[in-house]
Structure formats: structure tokens, C-alpha cells
Backbone as CSV, one residue per row, in Angstrom:
resi,resn,N_x,N_y,N_z,CA_x,CA_y,CA_z,C_x,C_y,C_z
1,MET,42.072,164.154,103.428,41.189,163.129,102.336,39.917,164.207,102.361
2,LYS,39.247,163.964,101.110,38.025,164.617,100.963,37.004,163.276,101.468
3,ILE,36.262,163.680,102.185,34.582,163.370,102.596,33.561,163.926,102.431
4,VAL,32.586,163.378,101.864,31.320,163.853,101.829,30.652,163.400,103.026
5,ILE,29.866,164.076,103.113,28.863,163.538,104.655,27.119,164.297,104.140
6,ALA,26.687,163.074,103.981,24.893,163.572,103.617,24.557,163.557,104.925
7,GLY,23.762,164.583,105.709,23.247,165.006,106.777,24.494,165.537,107.775
8,GLY,25.314,166.249,107.070,26.253,166.945,107.712,25.977,168.041,108.404
9,SER,25.058,168.749,108.356,24.560,169.982,108.955,23.606,169.471,110.131
10,GLY,23.401,168.547,110.540,22.716,167.840,111.855,23.464,167.605,113.215
11,PHE,22.864,166.884,114.120,23.346,167.188,114.978,24.436,166.448,115.294
12,LEU,24.626,165.387,114.932,25.484,164.337,114.576,26.898,164.805,113.732
13,GLY,26.061,165.097,112.547,27.226,165.493,111.272,27.673,166.824,111.331
14,SER,27.368,167.802,112.148,27.949,169.055,112.547,29.373,169.075,113.306
15,ALA,28.927,167.952,114.301,30.236,167.576,115.152,31.162,166.618,114.367
16,LEU,30.611,165.629,113.912,31.997,164.913,112.550,32.428,166.064,111.740
17,VAL,32.094,167.013,111.340,32.171,167.524,109.973,33.903,168.640,110.988
18,GLU,33.286,169.166,112.443,34.145,169.953,112.585,35.366,168.953,113.209
19,ALA,35.382,168.067,113.822,36.320,167.108,113.870,37.273,166.383,112.356
20,LEU,36.133,166.532,111.630,37.268,166.069,110.645,38.237,167.136,109.996
21,ARG,37.310,168.665,109.664,38.113,169.660,109.493,39.391,169.751,110.608
22,ALA,39.453,169.456,111.707,39.953,170.084,112.620,41.386,168.991,112.474
23,ARG,41.222,167.786,111.807,42.560,166.916,111.541,43.066,167.406,110.151
24,GLY,42.569,168.310,109.624,42.807,168.607,108.268,41.675,167.789,106.971
25,ASP,40.656,167.282,107.346,40.169,166.713,106.181,39.338,167.559,105.553
26,GLU,39.438,167.691,104.055,38.002,168.569,103.374,37.117,167.533,103.332
27,THR,35.870,168.567,103.661,34.749,167.910,103.954,33.381,168.361,102.924
28,ILE,32.989,167.758,102.706,31.519,168.547,101.489,30.828,167.735,102.008
29,VAL,29.468,168.964,102.617,28.193,168.670,103.403,27.214,168.374,102.350
30,LEU,26.283,167.485,102.164,25.126,167.645,101.544,24.094,167.532,102.111
31,SER,23.241,168.624,102.407,22.111,169.186,103.162,20.765,169.083,102.269
32,ARG,19.568,169.182,102.794,18.803,169.587,102.557,18.054,170.980,102.812
33,ARG,19.054,171.340,103.268,18.916,173.083,103.826,19.657,173.940,102.796
34,GLY,19.662,175.003,102.780,20.872,175.674,102.335,20.574,176.324,100.927
35,ALA,21.479,177.270,100.382,20.932,177.841,98.936,21.150,176.344,97.663
36,THR,21.882,175.457,97.842,21.686,174.545,96.691,21.135,173.245,97.550
37,PRO,20.279,172.970,98.105,19.730,171.546,98.644,20.324,170.512,98.368
38,TRP,20.117,169.514,98.846,20.326,168.408,98.158,19.182,167.616,98.457
39,THR,18.396,166.720,97.274,17.213,166.110,97.704,17.531,164.671,97.236
40,PRO,17.504,164.114,98.284,17.803,162.817,98.005,16.646,162.129,97.460
41,ASP,16.515,162.415,96.174,15.117,161.547,95.584,15.350,160.121,94.631
42,GLY,16.845,159.791,94.449,17.092,158.941,93.621,17.288,159.133,92.597
43,THR,17.615,160.597,92.012,18.237,160.975,90.778,19.396,161.446,90.542
44,ILE,20.558,161.542,89.773,21.815,162.250,89.745,21.719,163.591,89.589
45,GLY,21.755,164.394,90.474,21.638,165.848,90.588,23.164,166.386,90.395
46,PRO,23.143,167.909,90.501,24.449,168.479,90.058,25.447,168.018,91.640
47,TRP,24.437,167.256,92.544,25.650,167.085,94.073,26.644,165.914,93.775
48,ALA,25.896,165.236,92.660,26.643,164.285,92.537,28.224,164.297,91.803
49,ARG,28.652,165.366,91.712,30.076,165.869,91.313,30.889,165.345,92.469
50,GLU,30.307,166.104,93.571,31.141,166.008,94.432,31.833,164.676,95.092
51,ILE,30.912,163.796,94.668,31.306,162.232,95.228,33.064,161.939,94.682
52,ASP,33.163,162.553,93.256,34.507,162.571,92.382,35.323,162.831,93.315
53,GLY,36.477,161.646,93.337,37.822,162.113,94.076,37.568,161.812,95.725
54,ALA,36.304,161.458,95.887,35.838,161.246,97.607,37.001,160.258,97.927
55,GLY,37.482,160.201,99.416,38.148,158.761,99.831,37.143,158.493,100.758
56,ALA,35.457,158.957,101.209,34.789,158.281,102.357,33.506,159.014,101.951
57,ILE,32.317,158.342,101.944,31.006,159.036,101.970,30.513,158.424,103.388
58,VAL,30.037,159.362,104.211,29.071,158.929,105.519,27.709,159.737,105.351
59,ASN,26.518,158.714,105.210,25.472,158.811,105.218,24.837,158.931,106.365
60,LEU,24.445,160.279,107.256,23.831,160.580,108.095,22.671,161.068,108.086
61,ALA,22.238,161.111,107.035,20.500,161.624,106.637,20.082,160.900,107.053
62,GLY,18.616,161.315,107.807,17.581,161.045,108.197,16.721,162.022,108.876
63,GLU,15.782,161.354,109.583,14.705,162.198,110.451,15.327,162.903,111.150
64,PRO,15.087,164.143,111.787,15.710,164.966,112.854,15.249,163.919,114.432
65,MET,16.285,164.152,115.041,16.509,163.237,116.007,14.976,163.936,117.262
66,PRO,14.875,165.214,117.152,13.935,165.853,118.263,12.638,165.580,117.662
67,ASP,12.574,165.213,116.602,11.235,164.274,115.836,10.441,163.476,116.855
68,LYS,11.419,162.366,117.366,11.428,161.308,117.360,11.003,160.906,119.040
């Protein structure tokens, strides 16, 4: 199954991505870091095409836990 994960590079997200990939799922990680950052500003950006065909979307985006 194709699963899109916003915040998939964080503490919880990275563990979830690893577990999903281990069971054979295709994971797409939306992250504010990296070469093509995801900007959660309410507009449709180039990242929106990643949602097409997804069986699930998980939102783990937020403030880093160590900052709290």
C-alpha cells in the first residue's frame, strides 16, 4: 500500500516509516527538511501529486518533541 507520511523524518515518523517499509508498504515522506522541502502553508504545491493513489495519509507534522 502507498502511505504518505507528513512528518515522517521526525522521531515517531522515522520509526513508523521503518516499520511500514519492513512489511512491504511504499512510503512517501513529506518533510520540511531536504532537497525538496514540504511547506505546510495551505497551498497546493508539487508535493500534492504524492497523495494520488495513496491508501493512507498519516499526519505527524508538528513541533519537535525536544523543543517542548
